[in-house]
N, C-alpha and C positions, 0 to 999 in steps of 0.2 A: 884621638881627638874626642872631646867630651860631646855628648848629644846636646844638640840645641833645644830650645823650647819648642820649635817647630820648623818644618821645612816649607819654603815657598817655592812653588813650581809655576813660573809664568810661562803661558803656552799661547802663542799667536798662531792664529790659522790664516795663511796667505794663500788666496785664491782669486782667480778671475776666470771667466768663461773664455773658451778658445775663439778669439775674433781676429780675423785676418782676411783682408780683401784686396788682393792684388789686382783685381779687375778694376778698382778705383784708385785714382792718384791720392785721395785722402778719404777717410771714412770716420764719421763722427764716433762711433762706438769704439774705435781703436784708441781714442783719447782715454778710455777708461784705464788702459795699461800705461799711457804716458803720464797721466796725472799721479797714479800709484808709484811709479819709479821715482819720480821727482819729490813727491810728498811723503811716501812711506818707506819704500825699500832702500833708497840711497841714505835718507836720514838715518835709518836703523843701522845700516852697514858702517856708516861714518861714526855713529856713537859707539859700537862695539869696538871699532879701530882705535878709537881714543882711549877706551877702557884698557884695552890690550897694551897700548903703548905706555900707558901710566901704571900698569901693573895692577889695575883694580880687578879682583876676582868677580866673576859674574857667571850667570848660568841663564840660558834661555832656551826653550823648546820651540822650534818654529816648523809649521808644516808649510812646505812650498808644494802646491798642488801640480800634478803632472801637465796640465795645461798651461798653468803660469810658467813653470819651468821651460816648457816648449816655446813659449812667447818670448821669454827673456833671451833665449839662445837663437832666436830667428833674425837672420841677417836683414832681411826686408823690414821687419818692424823696428829693428835698432836703428837703421837708417831714417825711418820715418820718426822716430822718437828724436833723434838728434835734430831733425828739421823743426820738429815741434818745439824743441827746448830753444833752438835758435830764433824762433818767431818770439817767444816769450822775452828772450834777451833783446831782441830788436824793438819790442814794443816799450819795454822799460826805458831803453836807451832814448827812443822818440819822446816819451813822456818827461824824461829828465832835461831834454834840450828845451822844453816849453816850460819848465818849472823853476827857473833860476831864481825868481824873486820870492817863491814860496818855500821857506826854509823846511817847515814840517813835512810838507808834502814831498820835498826833494829827500830828505832823510828817509822816508818810507820807501821811496822807489830804489834808492841807493841799497837798502836793506834787501829788497826782492832781487836786484841785480846781483849782488854778492852771493845770494842763495843761488840763483841760477848759474853764476859763473862756477861757484864751488862744485855744484852738481856736475857741469860739464867737465871741470878739472878731475873730479874723482873718477868719472867713467873713463875718461882718457888714460887714467894711470892703471887701469885694472886689466891685467893680464887675462884674456879669456872672458872679458866683459863682466856683467854683474854675476853670471853664474860662477865665473872664476873667483869673484870676491866672496861669494857664499861658500864656496868649496874651502878657500883658505881660512875662513872664520870657523868652518866646522871642524877643521883639522887641528884647531886650538882646544877642543874638547869642551869648550865653554858655550858654544852653540851646538845644540842638538838638532839637526834637521831630519824631519821624518816625512813621510808619503801621505797620499790620499787616494781615495778611489779614482780611477783613471781620468774621468772627465766630470768629476764630482756627482756621480751617478747616486740616486736615492735608493739605496738598497731594498728597504721594505716594499717598495711598490714596483718592483721588477717581478716578472711573473715566474721565475725559476732560479735554481742555484746555479745554473750554467751562466746565466747572464750575470749574477753577482759575483761569482768566481772570476769571470773575465775581468770585472771592473777592478777587483783585488790584485789579480795577477798583473795586469798591466800597469797598475799603479806601482807596485813593486818593482817591476822590470823598468819602468821609466826612471825611477829613482836610481836603481843600479846602473843603468846606461850613463848617467850624468855624474854620480858621485863615486862610481867604482866600488862600492859595497852595498850590501843590502840594509834596508833600514830596520831598525828595531821596533819602531811604533808606526802606527796609521791614524790618520784622523779619517773617521766615517763621515762622509758628506752630510752636513746638517746633524752630526753626532746621531745619525738615525741608527737604531739598533732594535732587534728583537731577538728572542732566544733562538739559539741555533746558529746565529752569525759567528759565534766564537769559534765554531768548528771550522768555517770557512777562513777565518782570520788565521787559525792555527795552522791550516793547510799552507800558508804561505811563509811559515817561519817567523811570524811577527810575535814580539813579546808583549805588546800592549796596545790598547786604544783609548778612546774617551767617550764618555756618555754625559749627558745633562744629569743634573742633581737627581731628579726624581726617577731616572732610570736606574739609579743605584739604590737609592733608600727604600725603593718599592720592590727590590729584589728578593729572591727567595734562596735562603732565609735572609731576614733583614740584616744588613751588615752591622755588626757590633759598633763600629766607629762610625757609622754614617758615611757621609761623603768625604771622611778626612784621612782615609787610608786607602790605597788601592787593593782591589781584591781579585782573587784568581777566579776566573770563569771555569765552568766545567770542563772545556776544552783546553784549558791551559793559559792563554794569554790573560794579563791583567788588564782590568778596567779602572780608569781613573774618572772621578766625578768633578763636575764644575762646582766651584765653591760660590754660593749665592751672595754672600756678604761682599766679596771682592768686586763681582759684577754690579751689585748696587751702587757701590761707592764710586765706581768709575762712571757708570752710565745711566743711573737713575736720572730721569727728567727733572726731579725735584732737588736732589743733593748731589748729583753727579758732578765731577770736576769739569768736564768740558763746557759747562753752562756758566763757568766764571765770567763776569762782565770784563775781565782784562784780555781773555782769549780771543784770538782772531776770529772774526765772523765769517762763517762759511758760505752763508747765502747771498752776500754782497760782493759783487765781483766787477772789476774794471771793464769786463767785456759787456756789461750792461750799463755801467755808469758814464764812460766815456762818450763824448760825441761821435756819432756813426762815422763822420768822415776822418776821425782820428784812429778809430779802432779797425776800419774797414780792411786795410792793408794786412792786418794780422790775423783776420778771420779765414775760415775755409773759403774756397772759391765760390761757394753758393751764396756768400755774403751774410749768412744768417747770424746774428748775434749769438754768442755763446760764452760760457765761462772760459777765461784765459789764464787763470790761476794767479792773477794779481789782485789780492783782497787788502783793501786800505783801512778797513773798519774793524772795531772789536765788537764782542757780544753786546757790551754796554748794559743790557737788561731786557726786560719785556717791553720793548719799544718797536714801532715799525722800522722797517729797514731804512727809510730815509731819515731817520733820527739817530743812527748809529753813530758813535764818536770815533774819532781817528784811533788807529791801532798803534800801540807803543810796544814795539818788540822787546826791549829791556825789561819792562815791567811784566809782560806776559811770560818770559822766560824765568823770572824771578818766582812768579806765581806757580810755575811748573815745579820748580825746586821745592817751594813751600808744600805743594800738594804731595809731593814725592815723600817728603818728611811725614806729612799727616798720614800718608797711606802706610808707611812703614810702621809708625806708632801704633796705628790700629791693628795691623798684622801681628805685631808683638803682643798686643794685648789679647787679640784672638787666640794666638798660639798658646799663651800662658793659661788661658781660661779653658781651652780644650785640653791641655796637656795635664791639668789638674784632674780630668774625668777619664784620662787614658792612661795605659800602662806604656806608652810610647810617644814620641813627638808625633803631632799631627802633620799630614801633608795637605797644604793649602793650595789647590790647584786653581789658578787664576787664569781662566780661559777667555780668550776675545778674538775677534776678527782682526787681523793686522792692520787691515786698510783703515780701521778706525783711528790708528795711531798715526797721524801726521795728514791723512786726507780729511776726515771728518773733523778731528781735533788736531789742528796744526802743531801744537806744542806737545803732542803725545810722545814722540820719540825722545825728546828733552826729559820729560817725566819719567820714562823708563830708565834712561841712562842715570838720572839723579837718584832714583830709587836703587839702582844697582850700587852706586857710590856709597849710599847711606847704609845699605844692608851690610856691604863689605866691611864697615867699621865695627859692626855688632854681630859677628857669627855665631856667637853662644846664645843670642836671642832668637835670631831667624837666619837659618842658613839657606842660601838659594841652591836650587838643584835642578838639573834637567830632569825630564820623566825617568829617563834610564838611571840617572843617579838616585832618585827617590826608590826606585825599585832594589836597586843594589844595596842601599842602606837599610831596607825594611827586614825586620824579622819575619817569620813565617807568617804568610798572608792568609786570610779567611777565604773560603771557597763559596762564591755567591753566584747565582745566575741573575744577572741584570733583567730588569723589566723592559718591554717595548717602550720606546721613548724616542724623541728627538728634541732638539732645541728649536727655538723660533715660537711663534705665536700658539699659546695653548699647549705647547710641549709634546705634541705628537705629530700627526701628518698633515693637519688640517692646511697648512700654507702650501702644500704641494698636491693636495687632493681635495678639490672644492669644486664649486659650481663653474668656475671660470676655466679650469684646466683639467678637470676629469676625463675629457674626451681624448686628451692625449694618450692615455694608457692602452686603449684597445688598439691603437696603431703601434704603440711601443711593443706591447705584449705579442702582436701578430708578428711584427719583425724579429723578436727575441726567439719565438718559437721557429720560424723560418731559418734563422742563422744556426740554431742549434741542429736541426735537420740537415742543413747543408754540411756542416761540419762532420756529422755522423756519416752522411753518404759519401763524403770525399775525405777519407783519413789522412792521405798522403798526396794531396794535389801538387802539381808543379807546373811550371810555365805560365802561360796566360790564365789558366784556371785558378791557379794558387794567387796570382795578382788580383783577380776579381774577388776572391773570397777574402783576401787580406783587406781589400779595400770596403768590402761590404762590413766586415767587423768594424773598421774605423768609422764609417757612417753610423753605424749602430751606437757605437760608444758616443759618438757626438749627440745623437738625438737623445741619449739617456741623460744628458747633463741637467742636474736638477735646477740650473739657472733659467731655463726657459720657462718652466711651471712657476717658479718663484716670482719672475718679472710679470707674467700674465696676472698673477694674483695681486701683486702690489700695485699694478697699473702704471708702470714707469715707461719703459720703451717697449710697449706690447708689440707694435706691427713688427719690430725687429725680431723679437723672440718667437712670434708666430712664424715668420718666415724662415728662422733658422730651424726650427723643429720640422716644419713642412719640408724643407729643402734636404735635409739629412734623411727623413723617412723616405722621400722621393727617390732619392739617389741610392739609398739601400736596396730598394725594390727594383730599380733599373739594373743593377748590378746582379741581384738574385735572378732576375728574369734571363740574363745572359747565362748564368751558371747553370740554370735549371733548363734551358733550351735543349731541344733533341741535338743540335749541332751548334758548336760554338761559332759565332759570327766575329771572327778574329778582327776585322776592320772596326766594328762597332765597339768591340772591347777596348781596342787599343786607343780609339778617340776618347771613349769615356774615362779610362785610366788616365790618360795625359792631362784631361781637364781637371780632374779630382786631384791629381798629384800638385798640380800647380796651384789649386785653391787651398788645399789643406794638407800641407806636408807634415802631418802629425803622426808621430810614433813610426818612423819609416822602417823600423825593425819589426812591427807588428806581425804576428803569426796567428792566422785565423783559428788555429787549433787550440786557442785559450778558451775556446767554447765547447771543447770536447770534455 
């Protein structure tokens, strides 16, 4: 096969923090998962299924974080999701019953009902649920699924390599437990890297990871091809860099596609528009208004929410197709421009948060599907590849040590280490040191002692999630993030105190372990010796 002008490697990072609250019948933050399933994960899977059925070649690299995978496979959360989806269906049917004389409103409601009904039907048809669907798509070879640090832990701000190694090891094992094989690649939480991490990545048998653009172009030596070819790190694993041009084209506040006036408006929702007596039966038991996922308006333009015009689904989906063509045209032009300056086809790594496609940008999954359709017609201009496919197609790659970097505001660690959240780390570092010490002191624990140590490791991993520091910095659900961080640190020390007591209090240990196992049955196979 002839070499194309360039390779396009579309990489999506799908992650949500571990949120599971069996002690409450319903919990607002669990809706993060439910919204992402309906708006992002199912539409993406359905798009890939359509492409497969139609024989359209495609290639996508998708990171499913271990916490997200655990939630997708959780029976309780799946039951609650179906209840959530049933509420949405019930709400739309109730609104339809009142809209017989409003043709335009009725058509919009019918669009939402078809969407919810199709989602329910798709899920009901999946043997093994959504994880089974992802496994089957992976087996086609056109979807490469990779892993992430165990709980999206931010590696540079951990106190020692023992803690970092545990995040990596558990991330790899979590993948292997679900998909039956080891991953080739890993997404480092927040793309956070510093020199030396490649040694830890190599220890886990991983072939590649991703960094932000400046992490590679500021590497030593500077890469000959900039961010347009993967490089080999000193320890061996390859590093891919994010392409800024593709990021700007999709997400720029000035020229990005999601701001198009025909797309569905995210911030206006029937949960706030409908009369309270109408919406109340479909809210949580506390009766507080919230988004219900039925959005009847389009972006329109820079106008107040109350001046947004009615959404037109057919026109919006046509715009997604047009934007996919525009995106492909500019990727081909970019590839040809770069190819003229390189002795090989460039690799354009277009890296995004998966939840942006469908959740924030409702038409995003359709955009991806149409981009794949267009690219399949012109493989000699721009060939779609997974990250592994790009590595396998590359001639010998340059050896470069990437620079310390992350993505996010200012490109380094400021989002996760600042005046709002810096205090986290003295507690996290103390717990990391204590965990390392306990693992060294008990190299082969068994029975209740082993259970306590495993549970302590789990609580530490959960406390290390970068999501808590991120939420505190952005000021969204701050009380919840603070509570989660403090809860996991407190639980860790309660477990550690029992481990380090002169004599084990079997009754106290059993009671605490029972409560924690019910609250967070995460990584049931976890072995505390990942900290050795």
